[in-house]
DRENVEX-103484 format. One line per field, with one value per atom (N, C-alpha, C): residue number from 1; residue in one letter; atom name; x, y, z. Coordinates in nm, 3 decimals. Layout:
REM residues N
num	[NUM;...] .
residuo	[A;...] .
atomo	[CA;...] .
c1	[X;...] .
c2	[Y;...] .
c3	[Z;...] .
REM end
This chain:
REM residues 122
num	[1;1;1;2;2;2;3;3;3;4;4;4;5;5;5;6;6;6;7;7;7;8;8;8;9;9;9;10;10;10;11;11;11;12;12;12;13;13;13;14;14;14;15;15;15;16;16;16;17;17;17;18;18;18;19;19;19;20;20;20;21;21;21;22;22;22;23;23;23;24;24;24;25;25;25;26;26;26;27;27;27;28;28;28;29;29;29;30;30;30;31;31;31;32;32;32;33;33;33;34;34;34;35;35;35;36;36;36;37;37;37;38;38;38;39;39;39;40;40;40;41;41;41;42;42;42;43;43;43;44;44;44;45;45;45;46;46;46;47;47;47;48;48;48;49;49;49;50;50;50;51;51;51;52;52;52;53;53;53;54;54;54;55;55;55;56;56;56;57;57;57;58;58;58;59;59;59;60;60;60;61;61;61;62;62;62;63;63;63;64;64;64;65;65;65;66;66;66;67;67;67;68;68;68;69;69;69;70;70;70;71;71;71;72;72;72;73;73;73;74;74;74;75;75;75;76;76;76;77;77;77;78;78;78;79;79;79;80;80;80;81;81;81;82;82;82;83;83;83;84;84;84;85;85;85;86;86;86;87;87;87;88;88;88;89;89;89;90;90;90;91;91;91;92;92;92;93;93;93;94;94;94;95;95;95;96;96;96;97;97;97;98;98;98;99;99;99;100;100;100;101;101;101;102;102;102;103;103;103;104;104;104;105;105;105;106;106;106;107;107;107;108;108;108;109;109;109;110;110;110;111;111;111;112;112;112;113;113;113;114;114;114;115;115;115;116;116;116;117;117;117;118;118;118;119;119;119;120;120;120;121;121;121;122;122;122] .
residuo	[M;M;M;P;P;P;L;L;L;S;S;S;W;W;W;E;E;E;I;I;I;D;D;D;E;E;E;N;N;N;L;L;L;S;S;S;A;A;A;N;N;N;V;V;V;D;D;D;D;D;D;E;E;E;P;P;P;T;T;T;F;F;F;V;V;V;I;I;I;D;D;D;G;G;G;E;E;E;Y;Y;Y;E;E;E;V;V;V;R;R;R;I;I;I;F;F;F;Q;Q;Q;E;E;E;L;L;L;E;E;E;D;D;D;D;D;D;G;G;G;G;G;G;N;N;N;R;R;R;K;K;K;D;D;D;I;I;I;A;A;A;E;E;E;V;V;V;S;S;S;L;L;L;N;N;N;V;V;V;G;G;G;A;A;A;L;L;L;Y;Y;Y;E;E;E;L;L;L;P;P;P;D;D;D;G;G;G;E;E;E;T;T;T;G;G;G;A;A;A;G;G;G;T;T;T;Y;Y;Y;E;E;E;E;E;E;A;A;A;E;E;E;V;V;V;A;A;A;A;A;A;F;F;F;T;T;T;H;H;H;T;T;T;T;T;T;A;A;A;R;R;R;L;L;L;A;A;A;L;L;L;Y;Y;Y;P;P;P;Y;Y;Y;V;V;V;R;R;R;A;A;A;L;L;L;V;V;V;A;A;A;D;D;D;M;M;M;T;T;T;V;V;V;R;R;R;L;L;L;G;G;G;L;L;L;P;P;P;G;G;G;L;L;L;L;L;L;L;L;L;P;P;P;T;T;T;M;M;M;R;R;R;V;V;V;Q;Q;Q;I;I;I;A;A;A;A;A;A;P;P;P;A;A;A;E;E;E;T;T;T;S;S;S;D;D;D] .
atomo	[N;CA;C;N;CA;C;N;CA;C;N;CA;C;N;CA;C;N;CA;C;N;CA;C;N;CA;C;N;CA;C;N;CA;C;N;CA;C;N;CA;C;N;CA;C;N;CA;C;N;CA;C;N;CA;C;N;CA;C;N;CA;C;N;CA;C;N;CA;C;N;CA;C;N;CA;C;N;CA;C;N;CA;C;N;CA;C;N;CA;C;N;CA;C;N;CA;C;N;CA;C;N;CA;C;N;CA;C;N;CA;C;N;CA;C;N;CA;C;N;CA;C;N;CA;C;N;CA;C;N;CA;C;N;CA;C;N;CA;C;N;CA;C;N;CA;C;N;CA;C;N;CA;C;N;CA;C;N;CA;C;N;CA;C;N;CA;C;N;CA;C;N;CA;C;N;CA;C;N;CA;C;N;CA;C;N;CA;C;N;CA;C;N;CA;C;N;CA;C;N;CA;C;N;CA;C;N;CA;C;N;CA;C;N;CA;C;N;CA;C;N;CA;C;N;CA;C;N;CA;C;N;CA;C;N;CA;C;N;CA;C;N;CA;C;N;CA;C;N;CA;C;N;CA;C;N;CA;C;N;CA;C;N;CA;C;N;CA;C;N;CA;C;N;CA;C;N;CA;C;N;CA;C;N;CA;C;N;CA;C;N;CA;C;N;CA;C;N;CA;C;N;CA;C;N;CA;C;N;CA;C;N;CA;C;N;CA;C;N;CA;C;N;CA;C;N;CA;C;N;CA;C;N;CA;C;N;CA;C;N;CA;C;N;CA;C;N;CA;C;N;CA;C;N;CA;C;N;CA;C;N;CA;C;N;CA;C;N;CA;C;N;CA;C;N;CA;C;N;CA;C;N;CA;C;N;CA;C;N;CA;C;N;CA;C;N;CA;C;N;CA;C;N;CA;C;N;CA;C;N;CA;C;N;CA;C;N;CA;C;N;CA;C;N;CA;C] .
c1	[2.521;2.419;2.291;2.176;2.053;2.002;1.925;1.864;1.737;1.712;1.587;1.519;1.392;1.320;1.210;1.171;1.055;0.977;0.846;0.764;0.663;0.649;0.544;0.448;0.319;0.216;0.119;0.082;-0.018;-0.115;-0.240;-0.341;-0.443;-0.487;-0.592;-0.680;-0.804;-0.900;-0.939;-0.944;-0.988;-1.118;-1.231;-1.363;-1.425;-1.346;-1.399;-1.465;-1.422;-1.469;-1.566;-1.676;-1.771;-1.820;-1.844;-1.856;-1.725;-1.611;-1.483;-1.410;-1.319;-1.232;-1.098;-0.998;-0.860;-0.813;-0.749;-0.681;-0.533;-0.477;-0.334;-0.263;-0.157;-0.076;0.065;0.109;0.248;0.318;0.429;0.503;0.648;0.704;0.846;0.903;0.999;1.061;1.206;1.243;1.381;1.445;1.558;1.630;1.758;1.785;1.901;1.951;2.068;2.125;2.140;2.099;2.121;2.269;2.334;2.475;2.486;2.596;2.611;2.658;2.658;2.695;2.575;2.597;2.490;2.402;2.435;2.361;2.235;2.206;2.088;2.101;2.224;2.249;2.224;2.208;2.188;2.259;2.283;2.346;2.239;2.207;2.109;2.170;2.096;2.143;2.077;1.944;1.872;1.735;1.678;1.540;1.469;1.355;1.278;1.144;1.113;0.984;0.902;0.777;0.690;0.556;0.500;0.362;0.292;0.186;0.106;-0.040;-0.117;-0.257;-0.346;-0.473;-0.572;-0.697;-0.755;-0.876;-0.994;-1.096;-1.216;-1.337;-1.438;-1.565;-1.668;-1.748;-1.850;-1.979;-2.021;-2.152;-2.260;-2.384;-2.493;-2.489;-2.490;-2.485;-2.619;-2.626;-2.749;-2.783;-2.684;-2.707;-2.735;-2.743;-2.770;-2.691;-2.718;-2.653;-2.505;-2.420;-2.276;-2.220;-2.296;-2.244;-2.234;-2.130;-2.105;-2.069;-2.097;-2.058;-1.906;-1.853;-1.708;-1.653;-1.728;-1.684;-1.675;-1.766;-1.762;-1.637;-1.606;-1.487;-1.361;-1.357;-1.241;-1.223;-1.332;-1.323;-1.273;-1.323;-1.279;-1.130;-1.089;-0.949;-0.855;-0.890;-0.798;-0.815;-0.902;-0.914;-0.888;-0.989;-0.980;-0.871;-0.869;-0.769;-0.629;-0.615;-0.484;-0.432;-0.519;-0.479;-0.452;-0.519;-0.498;-0.365;-0.323;-0.201;-0.074;-0.083;0.037;0.119;0.059;0.142;0.229;0.181;0.262;0.379;0.354;0.462;0.565;0.518;0.606;0.695;0.636;0.713;0.813;0.771;0.861;0.980;0.957;1.068;1.166;1.115;1.203;1.286;1.222;1.291;1.395;1.358;1.450;1.571;1.553;1.669;1.768;1.720;1.810;1.882;1.810;1.871;1.975;1.961;2.061;2.182;2.180;2.292;2.284;2.166;2.145;2.079;2.083;2.003;1.856;1.783;1.641;1.566;1.498;1.422;1.276;1.228;1.089;1.009;0.926;0.841;0.741;0.700;0.603;0.467;0.384;0.248;0.172;0.074;-0.006;-0.115;-0.128;-0.231;-0.331;-0.457;-0.563;-0.615;-0.618;-0.672;-0.824;-0.888;-1.034;-1.080;-1.162;-1.211;-1.310;-1.303;-1.398;-1.537;-1.641;-1.776;-1.812;-1.885;-1.926;-2.025;-2.011;-2.103;-2.236;-2.341;-2.474;-2.534;-2.605;-2.670;-2.815;-2.859;-2.998;-3.087] .
c2	[-1.112;-1.112;-1.050;-1.116;-1.064;-0.938;-0.862;-0.742;-0.778;-0.705;-0.716;-0.580;-0.575;-0.449;-0.442;-0.318;-0.288;-0.179;-0.181;-0.080;-0.022;0.110;0.180;0.238;0.226;0.270;0.361;0.471;0.561;0.599;0.556;0.585;0.683;0.776;0.869;0.900;0.936;0.970;1.116;1.185;1.324;1.326;1.343;1.335;1.473;1.577;1.714;1.747;1.685;1.721;1.617;1.592;1.493;1.539;1.455;1.310;1.234;1.302;1.231;1.242;1.150;1.161;1.100;1.141;1.099;1.017;0.905;0.826;0.860;0.908;0.939;0.827;0.777;0.674;0.723;0.723;0.758;0.631;0.600;0.477;0.512;0.443;0.457;0.316;0.289;0.156;0.170;0.094;0.091;-0.039;-0.026;-0.141;-0.158;-0.281;-0.306;-0.448;-0.475;-0.610;-0.650;-0.772;-0.827;-0.863;-0.820;-0.853;-0.991;-1.057;-1.195;-1.206;-1.096;-1.106;-1.156;-1.189;-1.243;-1.134;-1.009;-0.900;-0.859;-0.921;-0.883;-0.745;-0.703;-0.572;-0.576;-0.458;-0.449;-0.327;-0.332;-0.220;-0.157;-0.031;0.040;0.069;0.038;0.056;0.178;0.187;0.296;0.312;0.429;0.456;0.520;0.464;0.513;0.564;0.690;0.748;0.772;0.728;0.739;0.798;0.880;0.926;0.886;0.810;0.770;0.802;0.819;0.853;0.790;0.784;0.730;0.818;0.847;0.928;0.835;0.845;0.762;0.851;0.800;0.869;0.795;0.871;0.811;0.792;0.668;0.647;0.674;0.677;0.696;0.584;0.621;0.523;0.508;0.414;0.390;0.508;0.585;0.696;0.827;0.825;0.947;0.951;1.052;1.063;1.096;0.996;1.017;1.044;1.023;1.045;0.913;0.904;0.782;0.818;0.727;0.745;0.738;0.803;0.804;0.662;0.576;0.437;0.361;0.392;0.326;0.368;0.496;0.546;0.488;0.481;0.424;0.277;0.201;0.059;0.044;0.126;0.122;0.157;0.259;0.304;0.192;0.121;0.022;-0.117;-0.132;-0.261;-0.240;-0.197;-0.185;-0.089;0.031;0.129;0.083;0.022;-0.030;-0.132;-0.223;-0.323;-0.261;-0.151;-0.085;-0.009;0.050;0.130;0.046;-0.066;-0.144;-0.188;-0.233;-0.272;-0.159;-0.036;0.079;0.100;0.086;0.097;-0.012;-0.132;-0.247;-0.222;-0.173;-0.146;-0.032;0.073;0.186;0.147;0.064;0.020;-0.065;-0.155;-0.238;-0.149;-0.051;0.038;0.124;0.179;0.267;0.193;0.071;-0.003;-0.033;-0.066;-0.090;0.040;0.151;0.281;0.323;0.274;0.302;0.211;0.117;0.025;-0.095;-0.117;-0.231;-0.343;-0.465;-0.570;-0.529;-0.555;-0.519;-0.583;-0.502;-0.552;-0.562;-0.683;-0.705;-0.740;-0.646;-0.671;-0.781;-0.859;-0.965;-0.907;-0.988;-0.944;-0.932;-0.846;-0.827;-0.933;-0.996;-1.098;-1.050;-1.076;-1.038;-1.164;-1.161;-1.275;-1.265;-1.370;-1.373;-1.472;-1.424;-1.509;-1.611;-1.731;-1.835;-1.795;-1.826;-1.791;-1.863;-1.794;-1.854;-1.966;-2.072;-2.185;-2.151;-2.190;-2.167;-2.300;-2.300;-2.425;-2.421;-2.528;-2.536;-2.601] .
c3	[0.014;0.117;0.058;0.071;0.010;0.082;0.009;0.065;0.141;0.248;0.323;0.316;0.356;0.346;0.451;0.480;0.563;0.490;0.505;0.438;0.536;0.533;0.607;0.505;0.534;0.442;0.517;0.454;0.511;0.399;0.411;0.311;0.367;0.283;0.325;0.204;0.234;0.129;0.142;0.029;0.023;-0.056;0.014;-0.048;-0.062;-0.065;-0.071;-0.204;-0.311;-0.445;-0.500;-0.429;-0.481;-0.617;-0.713;-0.703;-0.719;-0.713;-0.722;-0.589;-0.567;-0.451;-0.483;-0.406;-0.429;-0.310;-0.340;-0.237;-0.247;-0.138;-0.132;-0.058;-0.117;-0.053;-0.033;0.092;0.124;0.170;0.106;0.136;0.165;0.262;0.293;0.299;0.213;0.206;0.251;0.353;0.402;0.355;0.289;0.233;0.314;0.356;0.443;0.423;0.481;0.484;0.630;0.660;0.794;0.804;0.911;0.932;0.996;0.970;1.016;1.160;1.235;1.376;1.457;1.580;1.663;1.724;1.704;1.766;1.692;1.579;1.502;1.439;1.416;1.356;1.206;1.150;1.006;0.952;0.820;0.750;0.661;0.688;0.606;0.470;0.365;0.227;0.162;0.170;0.104;0.167;0.145;0.186;0.068;0.032;-0.082;-0.030;-0.057;-0.018;-0.144;-0.141;-0.257;-0.217;-0.303;-0.291;-0.419;-0.405;-0.521;-0.491;-0.594;-0.573;-0.678;-0.646;-0.739;-0.730;-0.845;-0.852;-0.878;-0.795;-0.809;-0.823;-0.894;-0.906;-0.824;-0.748;-0.663;-0.742;-0.763;-0.824;-0.719;-0.762;-0.666;-0.564;-0.437;-0.329;-0.261;-0.170;-0.096;-0.006;0.035;0.127;0.055;-0.076;-0.150;-0.279;-0.359;-0.489;-0.472;-0.490;-0.485;-0.348;-0.243;-0.108;-0.034;0.047;0.123;0.265;0.354;0.493;0.505;0.606;0.628;0.645;0.712;0.733;0.601;0.507;0.376;0.298;0.301;0.231;0.294;0.428;0.497;0.461;0.456;0.419;0.276;0.185;0.046;0.036;0.110;0.108;0.150;0.255;0.311;0.252;0.153;0.084;-0.065;-0.138;-0.283;-0.328;-0.272;-0.314;-0.277;-0.161;-0.119;-0.221;-0.263;-0.362;-0.498;-0.530;-0.659;-0.663;-0.551;-0.548;-0.536;-0.467;-0.434;-0.556;-0.666;-0.782;-0.835;-0.825;-0.869;-0.774;-0.645;-0.546;-0.571;-0.594;-0.618;-0.740;-0.848;-0.971;-0.950;-0.881;-0.857;-0.770;-0.668;-0.582;-0.663;-0.746;-0.829;-0.923;-0.985;-1.077;-1.004;-0.890;-0.818;-0.763;-0.717;-0.665;-0.776;-0.895;-1.008;-1.046;-1.047;-1.080;-0.977;-0.852;-0.748;-0.758;-0.854;-0.870;-0.777;-0.719;-0.630;-0.709;-0.656;-0.720;-0.715;-0.821;-0.824;-0.708;-0.629;-0.516;-0.558;-0.573;-0.613;-0.488;-0.444;-0.328;-0.362;-0.264;-0.293;-0.328;-0.391;-0.419;-0.287;-0.285;-0.164;-0.161;-0.048;-0.031;0.073;0.045;0.138;0.204;0.336;0.410;0.409;0.361;0.358;0.464;0.554;0.662;0.606;0.660;0.619;0.667;0.589;0.632;0.762;0.846;0.973;0.946;1.021;1.005;1.071;1.005;1.062;1.100;1.209;1.252;1.208;1.148;1.100;1.201] .
REM end
């Protein structure tokens, strides 16, 4: 029976030490098997908790030398930094499941949905 998984992600930015800041990523991956009964039950196999981080340097921004608005940092955290951290989480989960004696669980690549540009009327 193949393994299934769920992942919880919590990202935060610590901008106290300008011109650098740290993105902290906390991940919890639950690995389980769906049981073949009609009740939708599952058998929990393992839980993997990970903390990963990335250090970034703030270049001069439009709002001042190395300073950014909170909304800008939040947008960066949940787009660019999220995409930068995920491959490490993916590799660690694959490695840890093999070390636990389970079949290697390779999480899918992260895809970002890009909205189509709005049509303009001339």
